[in-house]
C-alpha positions in Angstrom: 45.8 -16.4 4.5 43.1 -19.3 3.5 42.1 -21.5 6.7 42.3 -25.2 5.9 38.9 -27.0 7.2 38.8 -30.6 8.7 37.0 -33.2 6.3 36.8 -35.5 9.3 33.1 -36.8 9.5 31.5 -36.4 13.0 28.0 -37.6 14.1 25.1 -35.1 13.7 24.6 -32.6 16.9 20.8 -33.9 16.8 21.9 -37.6 16.8 24.4 -36.7 19.6 22.0 -34.5 21.9 19.0 -37.4 21.2 21.5 -40.2 22.1 22.7 -38.3 25.6 19.0 -37.2 26.2 17.5 -40.8 25.7 20.9 -42.4 28.0 20.2 -39.9 30.7 16.3 -39.7 30.6 15.9 -43.4 29.5 18.0 -44.7 32.7 15.9 -42.8 34.7 12.7 -44.0 33.2 14.0 -47.3 33.2 14.8 -47.2 37.2 11.5 -45.4 37.8 9.7 -48.2 35.6 11.8 -51.4 37.4 10.8 -49.1 40.8 7.4 -49.0 39.6 7.2 -52.8 38.9 8.6 -53.5 42.0 5.7 -51.4 43.5 2.9 -53.5 41.7 4.6 -56.6 42.8 4.7 -55.3 46.2 1.0 -54.3 46.0 0.1 -57.6 44.4 1.8 -59.2 47.2 0.1 -57.2 49.9 -3.5 -58.1 48.3 -2.4 -61.8 48.4 -1.7 -61.7 52.1 -4.5 -59.9 52.8 -6.7 -62.6 51.2 -4.5 -65.2 52.7 -5.1 -63.9 55.9 -8.6 -63.5 55.6 -8.7 -67.2 54.7 -6.6 -68.2 57.5 -8.8 -66.3 59.8 -11.9 -68.0 58.8 -10.0 -71.4 59.1 -8.9 -71.0 62.4 -12.0 -69.2 63.4 -13.9 -72.5 62.5 -11.5 -74.7 63.9 -12.0 -73.3 67.1 -15.7 -73.6 67.0 -15.4 -77.3 65.7 -13.1 -78.3 68.4 -15.7 -76.8 71.1 -18.5 -79.0 69.3 -16.4 -81.6 69.2 -15.5 -81.9 72.8 -18.9 -80.9 74.1 -20.8 -83.2 72.1 -18.6 -86.1 72.8 -19.0 -85.5 76.9 -22.9 -85.3 76.5 -22.7 -88.6 74.3 -20.6 -90.1 77.4 -22.7 -88.8 80.2 -25.4 -90.3 81.8 -27.7 -87.7 81.3 -29.8 -86.6 78.1 -28.6 -83.1 76.6 -29.8 -80.1 78.4 -30.9 -76.9 76.9 -28.0 -75.0 77.9 -25.5 -77.5 75.8 -28.0 -77.3 73.0 -27.9 -73.8 72.7 -23.8 -74.0 73.2 -23.4 -76.6 70.4 -25.8 -75.1 68.2 -23.9 -71.6 68.4 -20.5 -73.2 67.6 -22.1 -75.1 64.9 -23.3 -71.8 62.7 -20.3 -70.0 63.5 -17.8 -73.2 62.6 -20.0 -73.8 59.6 -19.7 -69.9 58.4 -16.2 -69.6 58.8 -15.4 -72.7 56.9 -17.9 -71.8 54.0 -16.0 -68.5 53.9 -12.8 -69.6 53.4 -13.6 -72.7 51.0 -15.2 -70.0 48.8 -12.0 -68.4 48.3 -9.2 -71.1 49.1 -9.6 -72.7 45.7 -7.7 -69.5 44.0 -4.6 -70.0 46.2 -4.6 -73.5 47.8 -1.4 -75.7 47.0 -3.4 -79.0 48.2 -6.6 -80.8 47.4 -8.8 -78.8 49.5 -11.9 -80.9 48.0 -10.6 -83.7 50.6 -11.4 -80.9 53.2 -14.9 -80.6 51.9 -15.3 -84.2 52.0 -14.3 -84.3 55.7 -16.7 -81.5 56.8 -19.7 -83.2 54.7 -18.9 -86.5 56.8 -19.2 -84.3 60.1 -22.3 -82.7 58.8 -23.7 -86.0 58.1 -23.0 -87.6 61.7 -24.8 -84.4 63.1 -28.4 -85.4 62.9 -27.6 -88.7 64.6 -25.7 -86.9 67.2 -28.7 -84.8 67.9 -31.2 -87.7 68.2 -28.7 -89.9 70.4 -28.2 -87.0 72.7 -31.7 -86.9 73.8 -31.8 -90.6 74.6 -31.1 -92.1 77.9 -27.3 -93.2 78.3 -28.2 -96.9 78.3 -30.2 -96.5 74.9 -27.2 -95.0 73.0 -24.9 -96.2 70.4 -21.7 -96.9 72.7 -19.3 -96.4 69.4 -20.7 -93.2 68.6 -18.8 -91.1 70.9 -15.4 -92.4 69.6 -16.5 -92.4 65.9 -18.2 -88.5 66.3 -14.5 -87.6 67.9 -12.3 -89.4 65.1 -14.6 -87.6 62.5 -14.2 -84.1 64.1 -10.7 -84.6 64.7 -10.1 -85.6 61.1 -11.6 -82.3 59.9 -10.0 -80.3 62.6 -6.4 -81.9 61.6 -7.4 -81.2 57.8 -8.1 -77.4 58.4 -4.4 -77.2 60.3 -2.9 -78.9 57.7 -4.4 -76.5 54.9 -3.3 -73.3 57.8 0.2 -75.0 57.7 0.2 -75.0 53.6 -1.4 -71.2 53.5 1.5 -70.5 56.3 4.2 -71.3 53.7 2.9 -68.3 51.3 3.6 -65.8 53.7 7.2 -63.8 53.2 9.7 -63.7 56.4 8.9 -61.1 59.0 6.3 -59.7 61.2 3.5 -61.4 59.3 5.3 -64.8 58.8 5.6 -64.6 62.6 2.0 -63.9 63.2 0.8 -66.7 61.2 3.3 -68.9 63.1 1.8 -67.7 66.1 -1.5 -68.5 64.9 -0.8 -71.9 63.7 1.2 -72.6 67.0 -1.5 -71.3 69.1 -4.1 -73.2 67.2 -2.2 -76.6 67.3 -2.0 -75.8 71.2 -5.8 -75.3 71.4 -6.2 -78.5 69.7 -4.1 -80.6 72.0 -5.7 -78.7 75.0 -8.8 -79.1 73.9 -8.4 -82.9 73.0 -6.6 -83.5 76.4 -9.6 -81.4 78.3 -12.4 -83.3 76.3 -11.1 -86.9 76.9 -10.6 -86.0 80.7 -14.3 -84.4 80.8 -15.7 -87.5 79.1 -13.9 -90.1 81.3 -15.5 -87.9 84.4 -18.9 -87.9 82.6 -18.9 -91.4 82.3 -17.5 -91.9 86.1 -15.5 -95.0 84.8 -11.8 -95.5 86.2 -9.6 -94.7 83.2 -6.8 -97.1 81.9 -3.2 -96.6 82.4 -3.0 -96.2 78.4 -5.6 -93.2 78.8 -3.7 -91.7 81.7 -0.2 -91.9 79.8 -1.9 -90.4 76.7 -3.4 -87.4 79.0 0.1 -86.7 80.3 1.3 -87.0 76.8 -0.6 -84.4 75.8 0.0 -82.3 78.8 4.1 -82.3 77.8 2.7 -81.5 74.6 0.9 -78.5 75.5 3.7 -77.1 77.8 6.2 -77.6 74.8 3.6 -75.6 72.6 3.4 -73.0 75.5 6.9 -72.5 74.9 7.1 -71.9 71.7 4.3 -69.7 71.5 5.9 -67.6 74.3 9.3 -67.3 72.1 7.4 -66.0 69.0 5.3 -63.7 70.8 8.2 -62.0 72.2 9.9 -61.9 68.8 6.8 -60.1 67.8 7.0 -57.5 70.7 3.3 -57.0 70.2 1.9 -55.5 73.3 -1.9 -56.7 72.8 -0.3 -60.4 71.9 2.1 -60.4 75.0 -0.7 -59.4 77.6 -3.0 -62.1 75.8 -0.5 -64.6 76.0 0.4 -63.6 80.2 -3.4 -63.5 80.8 -4.4 -67.3 79.4 -0.9 -68.5 80.6 -1.5 -67.5 84.2 -5.3 -68.6 84.0 -3.8 -72.0 82.8 -1.2 -72.2 85.6 -3.5 -70.7 88.4 -7.0 -72.0 87.7 -7.4 -74.8 84.7 -4.3 -77.0 85.5 -5.3 -77.3 89.0 -8.6 -78.2 87.9 -7.5 -81.0 85.8 -4.9 -82.5 88.4 -8.0 -82.8 90.7 -9.6 -84.5 87.8 -6.7 -87.1 87.5 -6.6 -87.4 91.0 -10.0 -88.4 91.2 -9.8 -90.6 88.3 -7.0 -92.4 89.7 -8.7 -92.9 92.7 -7.0 -90.6 94.9 -9.6 -87.9 95.2 -13.2 -86.7 95.2 -14.6 -86.4 91.7 -15.2 -82.6 90.9 -18.7 -81.4 89.7 -18.7 -82.1 85.9 -20.1 -78.4 85.4 -17.3 -77.0 87.0 -14.7 -78.4 84.3 -17.3 -77.7 81.7 -17.1 -74.1 82.5 -13.7 -73.5 83.1 -12.5 -75.3 79.8 -14.0 -72.8 77.2 -12.4 -69.8 79.3 -9.4 -71.7 78.8 -9.4 -72.6 75.3 -11.4 -69.6 74.1 -8.4 -67.7 75.7 -6.1 -69.8 73.3 -8.4 -69.3 70.3 -8.5 -65.8 70.9 -4.8 -65.5 70.9 -4.8 -67.2 67.4 -7.4 -65.0 66.2 -5.4 -61.9 67.6 -2.3 -62.9 65.6 -4.3 -63.5 62.5 -5.8 -60.1 62.9 -2.9 -58.6 63.2 -1.3 -60.3 60.1 -4.8 -59.2 58.3 -4.2 -55.7 59.6 -0.5 -55.3 58.5 -1.4 -57.0 55.2 -4.4 -54.2 54.7 -1.5 -51.2 55.7 0.6 -52.8 53.1 -2.0 -52.5 50.5 -2.4 -49.0 51.1 1.4 -48.2 51.3 1.9 -50.2 48.3 -0.9 -48.5 46.6 0.5 -45.2 47.5 3.7 -46.4 46.1 2.6 -47.5 42.6 0.8 -44.1 42.3 3.8 -42.1 43.2 5.7 -44.4 40.9 3.3 -44.1 38.2 3.8 -40.2 38.4 7.1 -39.9 38.4 7.6 -42.4 35.4 4.9 -40.3 33.7 6.8 -37.2 34.7 10.5 -38.5 33.5 8.8 -39.3 30.4 7.3 -36.2 29.7 10.6 -34.4 30.8 12.3 -36.6 28.1 9.9 -35.9 25.4 10.1 -32.0 26.2 13.7 -32.1 26.2 13.9 -33.8 22.9 11.7 -31.2 21.3 13.4 -28.2 23.0 16.9 -29.5 21.7 15.6 -30.0 18.3 13.5 -26.6 18.2 16.1 -24.1 19.9 19.3 -25.8 19.4 19.4 -28.0 16.3 16.8 -26.0 14.1 18.7 -22.8 14.5 22.0 -24.6 13.4 20.4 -26.1 10.7 19.0 -22.6 9.4 22.2 -20.8 9.9 23.8 -23.6 7.9 21.2 -23.2 5.4 21.7 -19.7 5.1 25.2 -19.6 4.7 24.9 -22.2 2.0 22.2 -20.1 0.2 24.6 -16.9 0.0 27.2 -19.6 -1.4 29.7 -19.9 1.4 30.0 -23.2 0.5 28.6 -25.7 -2.1 24.9 -26.8 -1.2 25.5 -30.4 -1.7 28.7 -30.9 0.8 27.3 -32.3 3.8 30.7 -33.1 5.6 30.6 -33.3 9.4 28.0 -32.1 11.9 25.9 -29.2 12.3 28.4 -27.3 14.2 31.1 -28.5 11.8 29.4 -27.1 8.9 28.7 -23.8 10.4 32.4 -23.7 11.2 33.3 -24.5 7.8 30.5 -22.0 6.5 31.8 -19.3 8.5 35.5 -20.0 7.6 34.3 -20.1 3.7 32.3 -16.8 4.2 35.3 -15.1 6.1 37.5 -16.0 3.1 35.0 -14.5 0.6 34.7 -11.2 2.7 38.5 -11.1 2.8 38.6 -11.6 -0.9 35.5 -9.0 -1.7 37.4 -6.3 0.8 40.8 -6.7 -1.5 38.4 -6.6 -4.6 36.8 -3.5 -3.0 39.9 -1.6 -2.4 41.2 -2.2 -5.8 38.1 -1.1 -7.0 38.3 2.1 -4.8 41.8 2.4 -6.1 40.7 2.5 -9.8 37.7 4.8 -9.2 40.0 7.3 -7.2 42.6 7.1 -10.6 39.5 7.5 -12.9 38.2 10.3 -11.0 41.9 12.0 -11.1 41.5 11.3 -14.9 38.4 12.5 -15.2 39.4 15.9 -13.0 42.3 16.2 -15.3 39.7 16.2 -18.7 37.6 18.5 -16.9 41.0 20.7 -16.4 41.7 20.7 -20.1 38.2 21.2 -21.1 38.0 24.2 -19.2 39.8 27.6 -19.1 43.1 27.3 -20.0 45.4 30.6 -19.6 47.6 31.0 -22.6 50.5 33.6 -23.7 49.1 35.7 -26.7 52.5 35.6 -28.0 54.2 32.5 -27.6 51.4 30.7 -27.0 52.9 29.2 -23.6 50.1 27.6 -20.8 50.4 28.5 -17.2 49.6 25.5 -14.8 47.9 25.5 -11.5 51.1 26.4 -9.7 51.7 29.4 -12.3 54.6 27.6 -14.3 54.6 28.4 -18.0 55.0 25.4 -20.1 54.8 24.7 -23.9 51.4 23.9 -25.2 52.7 20.2 -26.1 54.2 19.7 -22.8 51.1 20.6 -20.9 49.1 18.4 -23.0 51.3 15.8 -22.9 51.5 16.0 -19.2 47.6 15.9 -18.7 46.7 13.6 -21.4 48.1 10.9 -23.2 48.7 12.8 -26.4 52.2 12.5 -27.8 53.3 15.0 -30.4 55.2 15.1 -33.5 56.4 18.2 -35.2 56.0 19.5 -38.7 55.0 22.7 -40.7 52.0 23.6 -42.1 51.9 25.1 -45.5 51.5 28.6 -44.6 54.8 28.3 -42.2 56.3 26.0 -44.9 56.1 29.1 -47.6 57.2 31.7 -44.6 60.2 29.8 -43.6 61.1 28.0 -46.3 59.4 29.6 -49.4 62.6 30.5 -51.2 64.2 27.0 -51.1 60.8 25.5 -52.1 60.4 27.8 -55.1 64.2 27.4 -56.3 65.1 26.1 -59.7 66.4 23.4 -58.0 63.3 21.3 -58.1 65.1 18.1 -56.9 66.1 19.7 -54.0 62.8 21.2 -53.3 61.1 17.9 -53.2 63.7 16.9 -51.1 63.4 19.6 -48.7 59.4 19.5 -48.4 59.6 15.6 -47.9 62.1 15.9 -45.3 60.1 18.6 -43.6 57.1 16.3 -43.8 
């Protein structure tokens, strides 16, 4: 029974397997590529954070030293005595440190700054132009000095410090949320605290150096700044607790205790003396204690910036490792996908195509027919080949039957052509079973020969010679004819 083959066309196995592999492998590659892009972005962000942290550290560092230069210079200009060698060395050291830090920050800030940093450069240049004047005036007796110079100097230096603080705030907005952002907020808050506390300390020290009774407005400004200082301390302690960093918390505790136990009581005594209810303390006492307190705040700001820089550098290392791992994974997936396509093509599709080709070559189905995919064609070829084999088997069976018949006929022919036992008298032939049969019966049975009976002339003469030779010629001719 012949099988009916489906004529529906199905997609090629090569196409189906390729699509499946591309979808599966491609999905993995897309996910890996997305993760690689995310890692690269994290790496770039970490580099930016590291660069911004370094710039912020330099800006913070420069602000601290500019603030010390501002305060000590203003005190010297209002003091009664010319500048001492110790103060000369102190101011020189602060100037060098501040200029180096600011120069380093400005060398890199142009690539990321969101504000016009040229204004900051102008303020710095104005401060540097004023320094030679300050150096000259500080060597003169108080009576020979320009009375407006201390206020002008303090204003120029404050303008520069506030400009640097503004740039730090602009940079702080670029940091992402998290510990790094809190560290920058802590550094910015500490810097603002340093500026407020330094301004209050400088003004108080200037008043002590001048030995003049301050106005009520001056005292009011001092108390306002002290209130701002306390508020900034509260904010700084809250941020420090959120960070939960041991080194920062220890530093906050140390500086806060120093303020409460040493520096604030010293300021209270100075205020009492200025208000006329106490003895003026030694100026060197407050000028020696103020740097300890203010440097402690500055160190806290520097520590926060360094922590953010450390986190940024660790982020660079981690993100770089992540980029390398994701790159290796992406290359691995691409390689696996290519090898899978090659393997399927070579060891799955190609053998199917070879089988299909061979089946077509032996004539299972027409060569030009391309219905279905590779498996469909192999099935069709197999079914067609099965039908051909069945037909050939039936033909072979019929051929074998014919061969057997021919062989039997040949054997019979050989029997007739061989030794045949025949009776010497009656001429009967004996068959293989021992039966005697007439010659014509035996030959008719073993061949297709048919016999017709007649008389040869001799037998005719012997049997019917008297009739043939009679006078009645017409009857004789008639008998001969009937015999024939």
